[in-house]
GULUMDREN-792076 format. One record per atom (N, C-alpha, C): x, y, z; residue in one letter. Coordinates in steps of 0.2 Angstrom, whole numbers, plus 5000, padded with zeros to 4 digits. Atoms other than C-alpha are relative to their C-alpha. Layout:
XYZA/...
//
This chain:
500049935002X/511241215320X/500250055005X/499749954995X/512241355329X/499650065000X/500449944999X/511341495337X/500350064997X/499749945003X/511541665329X/500449994994X/499650015006X/512241585313X/499650034994X/500349975006X/511841665296X/499749954996X/500350055004X/510541555288X/499450034998X/500649985003X/509141595277X/499749954995X/500350055004X/508041465270X/499350014999X/500750005002X/506341465261X/499849934997X/500250065002X/505541295260X/499249994999X/500750015002X/503841285251X/499550035005X/500549974995X/502941405263X/500250005007X/499750004993X/503841365279X/500650045000X/499449955001X/505141505282X/500549985006X/499550024995X/506741445291X/500550055000X/499549955000X/507741585297X/500350015007X/499749974994X/509041625310X/500350064998X/499849935001X/510041785311X/500850015001X/499349994999X/511841855310X/500150025007X/499949984993X/511641935327X/499350025003X/500649994996X/510441965341X/499650074998X/500249945002X/510242145334X/499449994995X/500550015005X/509142075320X/499349995004X/500650024997X/507842025333X/499950065005X/500149944995X/507342195340X/499350034998X/500749975001X/505642285342X/500050054995X/500049955004X/505142395328X/499449994995X/500550015005X/504042415312X/500349964995X/499850045006X/504042285298X/499650024994X/500449975005X/502742385288X/499650055003X/500449954998X/501642525289X/499449975005X/500550024995X/500542495305X/500149935002X/499950074997X/501342325309X/500650005004X/499450004996X/502542315323X/500149925003X/499850064997X/503542165330X/500350015006X/499749994993X/504042145348X/500349945002X/499650064998X/505442035354X/500150005007X/499850004993X/505741985372X/500850005000X/499349994999X/507542015378X/500449934999X/499650075000X/507941825379X/499749964994X/500250035006X/507241785362X/500549954997X/499550055003X/508141625355X/499749984994X/500250025006X/507941595337X/499949934999X/500050075001X/508341415338X/499449975003X/500650034996X/506941385350X/499350024997X/500749975003X/505641485340X/499949994992X/500149995007X/506041485322X/500249934997X/500449955005X/505641445308X/499350015003X/500749984999X/503941525309X/499649964996X/500550035004X/502541415304X/499450044998X/500649965001X/501241555304X/500250044994X/499949955005X/502141675292X/500249974994X/499950025006X/502341665274X/500850014998X/499349995001X/504041745274X/500350045006X/499749974994X/505241815288X/500050084998X/500149925001X/504842005290X/500750035001X/499449964999X/506242135288X/499850065003X/500149944996X/506442275300X/500050064995X/500149935004X/505842445292X/500250065003X/499849944996X/506142565306X/499849995007X/500150004993X/506042605324X/499250005002X/500649994998X/504442595333X/499850075002X/500149934999X/503642765333X/499950025008X/500049984993X/503642865350X/499350005002X/500750004998X/501742875349X/499649945000X/500350065000X/501442695347X/499749985006X/500350004994X/500142655360X/499849935002X/500250074998X/499942465360X/500749965000X/499450034999X/501542385367X/499949935003X/500050074997X/501942205373X/500550005006X/499650014994X/502542165390X/500249935001X/499850074999X/503542005392X/500249995007X/499850024993X/503841915408X/500049925000X/500150074998X/503941735416X/499750005006X/500450024994X/502741665429X/499849935000X/500350074999X/502341495435X/500349954995X/499750045005X/503541425423X/499850014993X/500349985007X/502641505408X/500350064997X/499849945004X/503241635395X/499450044999X/500649965000X/502041775396X/500150064995X/500049945004X/501641915384X/499350035000X/500649974999X/500342045388X/500050074996X/500149945004X/499542185377X/499450035004X/500549964998X/498542315385X/499550034995X/500549985006X/496942365375X/499650065002X/500549954999X/495842515374X/499449985004X/500650014997X/494342525385X/499449994994X/500650005004X/492642475377X/500249964993X/499850035006X/493542365364X/499749935000X/500350075001X/492742205357X/500549964996X/499450055002X/493842055354X/499649944996X/500350065004X/493541915341X/500649964997X/499550055003X/494441775331X/500249955005X/499750054996X/495541665342X/499949934997X/500150075003X/495241525329X/499449965001X/500550054999X/494241375331X/499849995007X/500250004993X/493341395347X/499249995001X/500750004999X/491641365354X/499850065004X/500249954997X/490541495362X/499850064996X/500349945004X/489941675357X/500550034996X/499649975005X/490641775343X/500550055004X/499549964997X/491341905355X/500449965005X/499550044995X/492841835365X/500250035006X/499849964994X/492941965379X/499849965006X/500250034994X/493041885396X/500149925000X/500050075000X/493541715390X/500849985000X/499350035001X/495141595391X/499949944996X/499950055005X/495641485377X/500649965001X/499450045000X/496841345376X/500249984993X/499750015007X/497941325361X/500449935001X/499750065000X/498241135361X/499549954996X/500450045004X/497541035347X/499749945003X/500350064996X/496340905354X/499449974996X/500650035002X/495140775347X/499550015005X/500549984995X/493540835356X/499349984997X/500650025002X/492040735352X/499450045004X/500649954998X/490440845354X/500250065004X/499749954997X/491640975361X/499950005008X/500150024993X/491440895378X/500650015005X/499450004996X/493240895384X/500250075001X/499849934998X/493741055394X/499550054998X/500549955002X/492041125390X/500150044993X/499949975007X/492641155372X/500550065000X/499549945000X/493941285377X/500649984996X/499550025005X/495141185366X/499749954995X/500350045005X/494741105350X/500649984995X/499650045004X/495641035335X/500650054996X/499549955003X/496641195329X/500250055005X/499849944996X/497641335336X/500250064996X/499949935003X/497641515331X/500150055005X/499849954995X/498541625343X/500050074997X/500249945004X/497741775335X/499450035003X/500649964997X/496541915342X/499950064995X/500349945003X/495542045332X/499750045004X/500449954996X/495042195341X/499750064996X/500449945003X/493742325336X/500050065005X/500049944996X/493942495344X/499350035000X/500749975000X/492442595349X/499850044994X/500149965006X/492642705334X/500049964993X/500150055006X/492642555322X/500749994997X/499350025002X/494542555319X/500249945004X/499850074998X/495442395323X/500749995001X/499350024999X/496942305328X/500049925000X/499950075000X/497642125328X/500649985004X/499450024997X/498842035339X/500149924999X/499850075002X/499741875334X/500649985004X/499550034997X/500841775345X/500449944996X/499750045005X/502141685334X/500349945004X/499850054995X/502241525345X/499649944999X/500350065001X/501841345342X/499949965006X/500050044994X/502041285360X/499350005003X/500750004997X/500541235371X/499950075003X/500149934998X/499741405376X/499350015002X/500649984998X/498341485385X/499950084998X/500149935002X/497541645379X/499450035004X/500549974996X/496541755391X/499950074998X/500249945002X/495541905386X/499650045005X/500449954995X/495042035399X/500250074998X/499849935001X/495642205401X/500750014996X/499450015004X/497242145392X/499949944996X/499950065003X/497642015380X/500749965003X/499550034996X/498741885389X/500149934997X/499750065003X/499741745380X/500449975006X/499650034995X/500441615392X/500249934997X/499850055004X/501541485384X/500549955004X/499650054997X/502341325390X/500749994997X/499450005003X/503841355379X/500450065001X/499549944998X/505241485378X/499750074997X/500349935002X/504941675375X/500050004993X/500250005007X/504241715358X/499850074998X/500149945002X/503941865348X/499250014998X/500749985001X/502241955345X/499950064995X/500249955005X/501542055331X/499450045001X/500649964998X/500342195333X/499950044993X/500249965006X/499342265318X/499550055001X/500549954999X/498442425317X/499650014993X/500449995006X/497042465304X/499550055001X/500649955000X/495742595299X/499449965002X/500650044999X/494442455300X/500249925001X/499850075000X/494342265303X/500249974993X/499850035007X/494442235284X/500750024999X/499349985001X/496042335284X/500549955004X/499650044996X/496742225298X/500149934997X/500050075003X/496242065289X/500550004994X/499649995006X/497142125273X/500849995002X/499350004998X/498742155283X/500249935003X/499850074998X/498641985292X/500149964994X/499950045006X/498541905275X/500750014997X/499349995002X/500141985271X/500549975004X/499650034996X/500941905285X/499949925000X/500150085000X/500141725285X/499849974994X/500250025006X/499641715267X/499349984999X/500850015002X/497941665259X/499949934998X/500150065003X/497141515253X/500250004992X/499950015008X/497541445235X/499350004997X/500650005003X/496141465223X/499749935000X/500350075000X/495041305226X/499749984993X/500450025006X/494341195212X/499250025001X/500749985000X/492541255208X/499649945004X/500450054997X/491841085213X/500050005008X/500050004993X/492341105231X/499650055003X/500549954997X/491141245233X/499349984999X/500750035001X/489641135228X/499849965007X/500350044994X/488541035241X/500449935000X/499650064999X/489440885248X/499649955005X/500350054996X/488740725256X/500549955003X/499550044996X/489640625269X/499749965005X/500250044994X/489440485282X/500649965002X/499550054997X/490540385293X/499649935001X/499849995007X/490340285282X/499549974995X/500450035006X/489540245265X/500449944998X/499750065003X/490040065261X/499449954999X/499450015005X/490139955251X/499950054994X/500149955006X/490340035234X/499350004997X/500649995003X/488639995229X/499550055004X/500449954996X/487940105243X/500250074998X/499749945002X/489040245237X/499650024993X/500449995007X/488240225219X/499350015001X/500749994998X/486540215227X/499950075002X/500149934997X/486740385236X/500150044994X/499949955005X/487440465220X/499449994995X/500650005005X/485940395209X/499450035003X/500649974997X/484640455222X/500150074999X/499949925001X/485340635221X/499850024993X/500249985006X/485140635203X/499349984998X/500750025001X/483440545203X/499650055003X/500549954997X/482740675215X/500250074998X/499949945003X/483540815206X/500250055006X/499749954995X/484440885222X/500850014998X/499349995002X/486140965217X/500549975005X/499450024996X/487740885224X/500649994996X/499450005004X/489540885219X/500449945003X/499550044997X/490440765231X/499749955004X/500150064996X/490240595239X/500749995004X/499450014996X/491440565254X/500149935002X/499950064998X/492240405259X/500450005007X/499650004993X/492740375278X/500349945000X/499550054998X/493840245286X/499749934998X/500250065002X/492740095281X/500249984993X/499850025007X/493340095263X/500749965000X/499450025000X/495040045269X/500049925002X/499950074998X/495739865272X/500250005007X/499850004992X/495739845291X/500250075002X/499949934998X/495840035292X/500750024999X/499349985002X/497640035285X/499950054994X/500149945004X/497840205276X/500449984993X/499750025007X/498240195257X/499849934997X/500250065003X/497340035255X/499250004999X/500750015002X/495639975249X/499749935002X/500350064998X/494539845257X/499849964993X/500250045006X/494439695244X/499349985000X/500750025000X/492639655250X/499650074999X/500449945001X/491939835251X/500150044994X/499849965005X/492939925238X/500549974996X/499550045003X/493739795227X/500250044994X/499849975006X/493839915212X/499950085001X/500149934999X/494040095218X/500050054994X/500049975007X/494440155200X/499450004997X/500650005003X/492840095194X/499550045004X/500449964995X/491940175209X/500050074998X/499849935001X/492740345205X/499750014993X/500249995007X/492340325186X/499250005000X/500750005000X/490540285190X/499750075003X/500149944997X/490440445201X/500150064995X/499949945005X/491240555188X/499550004994X/500550005006X/490040495174X/499350035003X/500649974997X/488640555186X/500150075002X/499949934998X/489440725188X/500250015007X/499850004994X/490140685205X/500850005001X/499450014998X/491840705213X/500049965006X/499950044994X/492540595227X/500650025005X/499449984995X/493540635243X/500049945005X/499950064996X/494340495253X/500550025006X/499649984994X/495140495270X/500649965001X/499350024998X/496940475275X/500250035007X/499849984993X/497440475294X/500850005000X/499350014999X/499240495300X/500249935003X/499850064997X/499240335310X/500149944995X/499850055005X/500140195301X/500049935004X/500150064997X/499640015306X/500749975001X/499350034999X/501239935314X/499949924999X/500150075002X/501139775304X/500549984994X/499650025005X/502539695295X/499749964994X/500350025006X/502139655277X/499550054997X/500449945003X/501039815275X/500550054997X/499549965004X/501939915262X/500250075003X/499949934998X/501740085270X/500449995006X/499650014994X/502340025287X/500849984998X/499350035002X/503839925279X/500450064997X/499549955003X/504440075268X/500150055005X/499949954995X/504240195282X/500549985005X/499550034995X/505240085294X/500750004997X/499450005003X/506540065281X/500450064999X/499849945001X/506740245279X/500150045007X/500049974993X/506640275298X/499650075001X/500449935000X/505240405297X/499550015006X/500550004994X/504240375314X/500350055005X/499949964994X/504140495328X/500349955006X/499650044995X/505240435343X/499850015007X/500149994993X/504940415361X/500750035003X/499449964997X/506140505373X/500649955001X/499550055000X/507140335373X/500249984993X/499850015007X/507340345354X/499849944997X/500450065004X/506140205350X/499450034996X/500649985004X/504740215338X/499450005005X/500649994996X/503240285347X/499449964997X/500650045002X/501740165346X/499450025004X/500649984997X/499940215350X/499449974996X/500650035003X/498240145346X/499650054997X/500549975003X/497140215333X/499549954996X/500550055003X/495840135321X/500349934998X/499850075002X/496939995315X/500349965006X/499650034994X/497639955333X/500650045001X/499449974999X/499439985336X/500350044994X/499849965006X/500140125325X/500650045002X/499549954999X/501640225322X/499950064996X/500249945003X/501640405316X/500650044997X/499549975004X/502640495303X/500350075004X/499749944997X/503840635309X/500150054995X/500049955006X/503440775297X/500550065001X/499549955000X/504840885304X/500649984996X/499450025004X/506040785293X/499850014992X/500250005007X/506140825274X/499949944997X/500050075003X/506440645270X/499349975001X/500650034998X/504840605279X/499450034996X/500549975004X/503840735270X/500049974993X/499950025007X/504540675253X/499749925000X/500250065000X/504140495258X/499250005000X/500750004999X/502340535263X/499750034994X/500349975007X/502040645247X/500049954995X/500050055006X/502540495236X/499549955001X/500550054999X/501240385244X/499450024996X/500649985003X/499940485235X/500049984992X/500050015007X/500440445217X/499649944998X/500550055002X/499640275215X/499350015003X/500749994997X/498240325227X/499650044996X/500349965004X/497740465217X/499849984993X/500050035006X/497940365201X/499349964999X/500750035000X/496240275206X/499550054998X/500549955002X/495340435201X/499750045006X/500249964995X/495140505218X/500150084999X/500049935002X/494840695217X/500250045006X/499849964994X/495140755235X/500149965006X/499850044995X/495840695251X/499850045007X/500349984994X/495240715269X/500549975005X/499550024994X/496640715283X/499750015006X/500350004994X/495840675299X/500449975006X/499650024994X/496440625317X/500750025000X/499349985001X/497940725314X/500250065005X/499849954994X/498040825331X/500749985002X/500350075002X/498740675332X/499549975005X/500450034995X/497340585340X/500349935002X/499850074998X/497940425350X/499649985006X/500550024995X/496640325359X/500349985007X/499850014993X/497740265373X/500650045002X/499549954998X/498940415374X/499850045005X/500249954994X/499040545388X/499650054996X/500449945003X/497640675385X/499849984993X/500250025006X/497140575370X/500550024994X/499549985005X/498740615360X/500649965002X/499450034998X/500540565361X/500450045005X/499649974995X/501740605375X/500350064998X/499749935001X/502340785376X/500849994999X/499350015000X/504140715378X/500249964994X/499850035006X/504140625362X/500550044996X/499549965004X/505540675350X/499850004993X/500049995007X/505440745333X/500750024998X/499350005001X/507140725325X/500250074996X/499849945004X/507040875312X/500649984996X/499450015005X/508440905300X/500350074999X/499649935001X/509441055293X/499550054999X/500549955001X/507741145290X/499650015007X/500449994994X/506841115307X/500549975006X/499650034994X/507741085324X/499749955003X/500350054996X/507540935334X/499750035006X/500349984994X/506340955348X/499549965002X/500550044997X/505040885359X/499350014997X/500649995003X/503240855354X/499650065003X/500349944997X/502640995366X/500150064995X/499849945004X/503441115353X/499649994993X/500350015007X/502741025337X/499349975000X/500750035000X/501040955343X/499550054996X/500549965003X/500041105337X/500150014993X/499950005007X/500841105320X/500149934996X/499950075003X/500840915317X/499550004994X/500550015005X/499240925307X/500250054994X/499849965005X/499841075297X/500649974996X/499550035004X/501440985292X/499849944996X/500350065004X/500440835287X/499750024994X/500449975006X/499240935275X/500550034995X/499549975005X/500741025268X/500349954996X/499750055004X/501540865263X/499549964996X/500550035004X/499940785257X/499950054994X/500149955006X/499640945246X/500549994995X/499450015004X/501340925239X/500049944996X/500150065003X/501040745235X/499450004995X/500650005005X/499340775227X/500150044994X/499849965005X/500040915217X/500449964995X/499550035004X/501440805210X/499649944996X/500450055004X/500140665206X/499650024995X/500549975005X/498940775197X/500250074999X/499849935001X/499940925191X/499650054997X/500549955004X/498540995180X/499450015004X/500649994996X/497240995194X/500250045006X/499949974993X/497041105209X/499849955005X/500150054994X/497140995225X/499450035004X/500549984994X/495740995238X/500249955005X/499850034994X/496240945255X/499550035006X/500349984994X/495140945271X/500449985006X/499750024994X/495940945288X/499650015006X/500349994994X/495340925305X/500550045005X/499549964996X/496940995314X/500450044995X/499649955003X/497841145309X/500350055004X/499749944996X/498841305315X/499950064995X/500149945003X/498641485310X/500550004994X/499650015006X/499341495292X/499949944996X/500250065003X/498741325288X/499550004994X/500549995006X/497441395276X/500350004994X/499650005007X/498841395263X/500049934997X/500050075003X/498641205262X/499449965000X/500650044999X/496941145267X/499450045002X/500649984997X/495141185270X/499949975007X/500150044994X/494441135287X/499250005002X/500750014997X/492841085296X/500150005008X/499949994992X/492441115315X/499949945004X/500050064996X/492540935320X/499449975002X/500650054998X/491340815329X/499550045004X/500649974997X/489840925333X/499549955002X/500550044998X/488240855339X/499350034996X/500649985003X/486440865332X/499650035005X/500449964995X/485840995344X/499950074998X/500249935002X/485041165342X/500650055002X/499549964998X/486441245352X/500650004995X/499450015005X/487741175340X/499950034993X/500149965006X/486841235325X/500150075001X/499949934999X/486741405332X/500750025001X/499349984999X/488541405338X/500449994994X/499650005006X/489141355321X/500150064996X/499949945003X/488941525315X/500550045003X/499449974997X/490041615327X/500749964999X/499450045001X/491241475325X/500350014993X/499849995006X/491341485307X/500350084998X/499849935001X/491441675307X/500750025003X/499449994996X/492841675320X/500649974996X/499550035004X/493841555309X/500250044994X/499949955005X/493641675295X/500450065002X/499749944997X/494241815306X/500749985002X/499350034999X/495841705309X/500349984994X/499650025007X/496341685291X/499849944997X/500250075003X/495441525287X/499350014997X/500749995003X/493941575275X/499649944998X/500350065002X/493641395269X/499949955005X/500250044994X/492741315283X/499250005001X/500750014998X/491041255290X/500049945004X/500150064995X/490341125302X/499749944996X/500450065003X/489540955299X/499350025000X/500749985001X/487841005293X/499649945003X/500450064996X/486540905304X/500249985006X/499750034994X/487740865317X/500349944999X/499650075001X/489040725318X/499749955004X/500250054995X/488540645334X/499250015001X/500750004998X/486740595339X/499550014994X/500550005005X/485140595329X/499750064999X/500349945001X/484540745321X/499249994999X/500750005001X/482640775321X/499950034993X/500149975007X/481840825304X/500050075001X/500049934999X/481540995311X/500750035000X/499349974999X/483341025316X/500449994993X/499650015006X/484040945300X/499750054994X/500349955005X/482841055289X/500350075001X/499749934998X/483441215298X/500750004998X/499350005001X/485241165297X/500250004993X/499950005007X/485241125279X/499950074996X/500249945003X/484341285275X/500550055001X/499449954999X/485741395283X/500649974998X/499450035002X/487041265279X/500250014993X/499849995007X/486941305261X/500450064999X/499649945000X/487741465265X/500750005003X/499450014997X/489241405274X/500550004994X/499450015005X/490941425264X/500149934998X/499950075002X/491141235265X/499349975003X/500750024999X/489441155264X/500049924999X/500050085000X/489440965269X/499649985006X/500450044995X/488240855278X/500449945002X/499650064997X/489040725289X/499749985006X/500350034993X/488540605303X/500449945001X/499650054998X/489340465312X/499649934999X/500250075002X/489140275310X/499349975003X/500550034996X/487840245323X/499350045000X/500649965001X/486540375318X/499649984995X/500550025006X/485040365307X/500350044994X/499849975006X/485240415289X/499950075000X/500149935000X/485440595286X/500150034993X/500049975007X/485340615267X/499450055000X/500549965000X/484140755262X/499349974999X/500750035001X/482740635258X/499849955006X/500150054995X/482940535274X/499550025006X/500449984995X/481740645284X/499350024998X/500649995002X/480240645274X/499950064994X/500149965006X/479540745259X/500150085002X/499949934998X/479440915268X/500750025001X/499349984999X/481240915273X/500449994994X/499750015007X/481740845256X/499950064996X/500149945004X/480940995248X/500450065002X/499649944997X/481741115260X/500749994998X/499350015002X/483441035256X/500150024993X/499949995007X/483241045238X/500050084998X/500049925000X/482741235239X/500650035002X/499449974997X/484141275250X/500749994996X/499450015004X/485441185239X/500050034994X/500149975007X/484741255223X/500250085001X/499849934999X/484941425231X/500850015000X/499249995000X/486841395234X/500249994993X/499850015007X/487041335216X/499950064996X/500149935003X/486241495210X/500550055002X/499549954998X/487441595220X/500749984998X/499350025001X/489041505214X/500450054996X/499549955002X/489641645203X/500250055005X/499849954994X/489541765218X/500549965005X/499550034996X/490341635229X/500749994998X/499350015003X/491741595217X/500450065000X/499749945000X/492041775216X/500350025007X/499849994993X/492141785235X/500749965002X/499450044998X/493441645236X/500650034996X/499549975003X/494441725223X/500350065004X/499849944995X/494441885234X/500449985006X/499750034994X/494941775249X/500749984998X/499350025002X/496441705239X/500450064998X/499649945002X/496941885234X/500250045006X/499949964995X/496841975250X/499849985007X/500250024994X/496241865264X/499450015003X/500649994998X/494541925266X/499649945001X/500450064999X/493341805274X/499450004995X/500650015004X/491941735264X/499450015004X/500549994995X/490741725279X/500250055005X/499749944997X/490841885288X/499450025006X/500549974995X/490041965304X/499650064997X/500449955003X/488642085301X/500450075002X/499749944998X/489742225310X/500550024994X/499649985005X/490842225294X/499650054995X/500449955004X/489342325286X/500150075003X/499949934997X/489742465298X/500449995007X/499650014994X/491142435311X/499950055005X/500149954995X/490742595320X/499349995004X/500750014997X/488942535324X/500149945006X/499950054994X/489142455342X/499449955000X/500650055000X/487342375340X/500149944996X/499950065004X/488042255328X/500549955002X/499450044997X/489542195338X/499949935002X/500150064996X/488742055347X/499549954995X/500450045004X/487641985332X/500349944998X/499750065002X/487941805330X/499549954997X/500550055003X/486341735322X/500050024992X/499949985007X/486341835305X/500750014999X/499349995002X/487941845295X/500050024993X/499949975007X/488541915279X/500449954996X/499650035005X/489141825263X/500350064996X/499749945003X/490441945256X/499750075003X/500249944998X/489942125257X/499350024998X/500649995003X/488342115248X/499449965002X/500650044998X/487241985255X/500049995008X/500250014993X/486441965272X/499649945001X/500450064999X/485841795278X/499750005007X/500450004994X/484541795292X/499649945001X/500450064999X/484041625298X/499350005003X/500750004998X/482241585302X/500050005008X/500050014993X/482641545320X/500350065004X/499749944997X/483541715323X/499550045004X/500549964995X/482741805338X/500350075000X/499949935000X/482741995335X/500750014998X/499349995002X/484341995326X/500250084998X/499849935001X/485342165325X/500350004993X/499850005007X/485442205306X/500350074999X/499749945002X/486442345298X/499550054997X/500449955003X/485642505293X/500150014992X/500049995007X/485342565275X/499549964997X/500550045004X/484442475261X/500349935000X/499950075000X/484342285262X/499449974997X/500750035003X/483042205250X/500149925000X/500050075000X/482542025253X/499949984993X/500050035006X/482741925237X/499849934999X/500150075001X/482141765230X/500549974994X/499550025005X/483441655221X/499749944996X/500250055004X/482441505215X/499249995000X/500750004999X/480641555217X/499749995007X/500250014994X/480541535235X/499850075003X/500249944996X/479641655247X/500249995007X/499850014993X/480641665263X/499650035005X/500449974995X/479341765271X/499549955003X/500550054998X/478141615272X/500449935000X/499750064999X/479441475271X/500249995007X/499850014993X/479741395288X/500749985001X/499350025000X/481541345284X/500550054997X/499549975003X/482341455272X/500250075003X/499849944997X/483341605279X/499850064995X/500049955004X/483041775272X/500750024997X/499449985003X/484341825259X/499950084998X/500149935002X/484542015258X/500650034996X/499549975004X/485442115245X/500150075002X/499849934997X/486342275250X/499850054994X/500149955005X/485742435242X/500750034997X/499449985004X/487042485229X/500449954998X/499750055002X/487542315225X/499749964994X/500250045006X/487442205209X/500349935001X/499950074999X/487342015212X/500049964994X/500050055005X/487941895199X/499749935002X/500350064999X/486941735198X/500049954994X/500050055005X/487041575188X/499349964999X/500650055001X/485841435183X/500049955005X/500050064996X/485341295194X/500249944996X/499750065003X/486341145189X/500049955006X/500050054995X/486440975197X/500749985003X/499350014998X/488340985198X/500450054997X/499649955003X/489741105195X/500349974993X/499850035006X/490240985181X/499650034994X/500449985005X/488841065171X/499950085001X/500149934999X/489141245177X/500450044995X/499749955005X/489541395166X/499850075002X/500249934999X/489641575167X/499850044993X/500249985007X/489041595149X/499350045000X/500649964999X/487341655155X/499950025007X/500049974994X/487241765170X/499550055001X/500549954999X/485841855178X/500350055006X/499849944996X/486242025187X/499450025004X/500549974996X/485142065202X/500350075002X/499749934998X/485342255205X/499550035005X/500349974994X/484842335221X/500250075000X/499849935000X/484942525218X/500150035007X/500049964994X/485542645232X/499550064999X/500549945000X/484642805236X/500250054993X/499949965005X/485542885221X/499949964993X/500250045006X/484942745209X/500749984997X/499450035003X/486742675207X/500149945003X/499850074997X/487542505210X/500649984997X/499450035003X/489142415207X/500049935002X/499950074998X/489642235207X/500649974996X/499550035004X/490942115200X/499949925000X/500150075001X/491141935194X/500749984997X/499350045002X/492741825193X/499849944997X/500150065003X/492741685181X/500649974998X/499550035003X/493941555176X/499849934998X/500250075003X/493941365170X/499849965006X/500350044994X/493541305188X/500549955003X/499450054998X/495141195189X/500650024996X/499349995004X/496941195183X/500250075002X/499649944999X/498141335183X/500050054994X/500049955006X/497641435167X/499950075003X/500249944997X/497041575178X/500750045001X/499349974998X/498941605183X/500350034994X/499849975007X/499241645164X/499650044997X/500549965003X/497841755161X/499349974998X/500650035003X/496441635157X/499550005006X/500649984996X/495141715168X/499750064998X/500349945002X/493941855167X/499850045007X/500249964994X/493641995180X/499550064997X/500549955003X/492042095175X/499750045005X/500349954996X/491442245183X/499350034997X/500649985002X/489642305183X/499850075003X/500249934998X/489042485185X/499350024998X/500749985002X/487242535186X/499850075002X/500249934998X/486542715185X/499350014996X/500649985003X/484942805180X/500150064997X/499949935004X/485442935167X/499450034997X/500649985003X/483742935160X/499449985005X/500550024995X/482142945171X/499649944997X/500450065001X/481242785172X/500449944996X/499650055003X/482742685165X/500649995004X/499450024997X/484142595173X/500549974995X/499550025005X/485742565163X/500649965004X/499450044997X/487042425168X/500550004994X/499450005004X/488742445160X/500449945002X/499650064998X/489842285159X/500750014997X/499349985002X/491742315158X/500449945002X/499450054998X/493142185157X/500550045003X/499549964997X/494342245170X/500749964999X/499450045001X/495642105169X/499849934997X/500150075002X/495941935161X/499949994992X/500150025007X/495941855144X/499649944998X/500550055001X/494641725146X/499550014994X/500549995006X/493541705130X/499449955002X/500650035000X/491741655130X/499749994993X/500350025007X/490841565115X/499550054999X/500649955001X/489241665118X/499850015007X/500249984993X/489041755134X/499450055000X/500649964999X/487341825139X/499950025007X/500149984993X/486841935153X/499250025000X/500749984998X/485041975160X/500150045006X/500049964994X/484742115172X/499350005003X/500650004996X/483442105186X/500150065005X/499949944996X/483142275195X/499449995006X/500550004995X/482342275212X/499650065001X/500449944999X/480942405213X/499549995005X/500650014995X/479542445225X/499449964998X/500550045002X/478442345214X/500249934998X/499850065001X/479442195213X/500650004995X/499450005004X/480842135201X/499850014993X/500149985008X/480942205183X/500649974997X/499550035003X/481942105171X/500150034993X/499849995007X/482842145154X/499949944996X/499950065004X/482942025140X/500749985000X/499450035001X/484441915138X/500450044995X/499649965005X/485842015129X/500749995000X/499250015001X/487642005122X/500350075001X/499749935000X/487842195124X/500450015006X/499649984994X/489042275136X/499650065004X/500449954997X/487642405140X/499349975000X/500750035000X/485942345145X/499550055004X/500549964997X/484442455149X/499449965002X/500650044997X/482942405160X/499550065002X/500549954998X/481342505161X/499849985007X/500250014993X/480942525180X/499450045002X/500749964998X/479342635179X/499549984995X/
//
């Protein structure tokens, strides 16, 4: 590829662009309140395509003379530096998947995707994903964001300025200004894209272990959930289902008939998710290795030999996803695999983790060959996006194998913008109280970095959870965007019933609360797919100008209308105004030792469904509307509905209903229901209204009318 040649390519979400002249790469505005800054020595061949951006931005105009946030580029200590001065008294957030407090001021983070068991390596300042992005909240509640469009190994320091320090060439930086943090999140979504609408089942509760085997144990787990009437949607399969840990295979002893196993789960209302790692066992006669070798798909050493490193099967080779032919080869492997009835795929170990490699990964001077779409370069450039490229190819393969179904992929490694391809979890945490408490700021900051579909391993992956810890973790974990319990092979059992009757009852209540909230949660995920808003939000989103809320990392919000306050929260800072504690399944959180308080915002209408054992039995045909009137006795809400899977919603097979409550007659509250968009039909749709009053909840009868009255006095 010649530098400064005129090429413009768009390949499935990865934008590949060079330019006709260096004049294209000049500082200026690309949209209202979004500026891009280029260093003088910007080289498109060394930086582009952008993995973060959905499309290459077009220059709209010169930078205004009063633009007060500029980027200073420099070189020091062999690093490419970019510095942004920030206003005084600014609070900084985001930075992706990181340990520590919600507020990032005064911290340094490393952008180098790393397998980090219990977050112990480098004190957790680098984990499995890289998001070179900072969200800043000014003293008055207005906001800004800074994005370094750079995949190379990088450090991010947050002090009186935002300082990016990269091991690669000089790179461009985007600066976004907004009236509020929500405004900045919308504009970020315009740059990096949003999640695709997930299948409804992926929002249900999910049970995992490294590993459930053999297949009879998987069936036993499923049967026990149904016997004990604890809702659950997904059982997960870790590496022990494979034949000698070789990907795309099944153990003839442990899982001799995976299609029958999946059919058994489906008949019980479960889905299944199975693991696929990038490391391919280097064994002649193994079809995946043989076909990959024939097509020459493996990452090379600096001496142009196939790189070999140890992972679970022993010596492994690794696909070079910078090549289009490799992406196509990888995608095609999913056809027969998904034909066994697998519903979702779990891409793990994709930093990539290499047991005997330097720094637990492959050498930085390994070579990725690239092609006409991506330039050849060293692993130092492509390491942070290796997992992102893998899940992109996986998603394309799963979509081709099951074109009528929405794919679900979970990934451990990713890069900013990778939410377009996969959900994520926060890796190998531990069964410790500090990891439970830290999971909330971790998940919030991932959401503030463009990845709303995330959550930690409930209960902790490593070590043994105590009954008390697990009870509290499942109680709050029911409100994570991604809600999955998971633990490693050497720990005690961590199913909801494994800790005794008290914790089992607490888990049942917690999970039933989640299922009751599914109409609201699904609506929030639709919003995230439309404009990038996080599902799980910091409480300062309720009032960005309230400085007292900026450090709160115990309580959090679901959407704009619900406030979740864990039982262990110590004097949490909560937003002002009306917030009423509600009961979802008959629980009393004031006396319950595990269940967080769930508070509904004054002026909000919350859509609720029925408690079901699985989303296979879910329907929005019968919806209860909880109304929390504001001081003017008004409230609003909305509900998004579709079939829960497939792509009919893209052709209008959905419903977006708007609710408006008012008290036009003394002693009476009226809720009007209006179809705003969508052509979805319901056979017989019923609504019931519950109004929160000073004397408790007052309900209407079930009704098919579009206007429902409730006597409140």
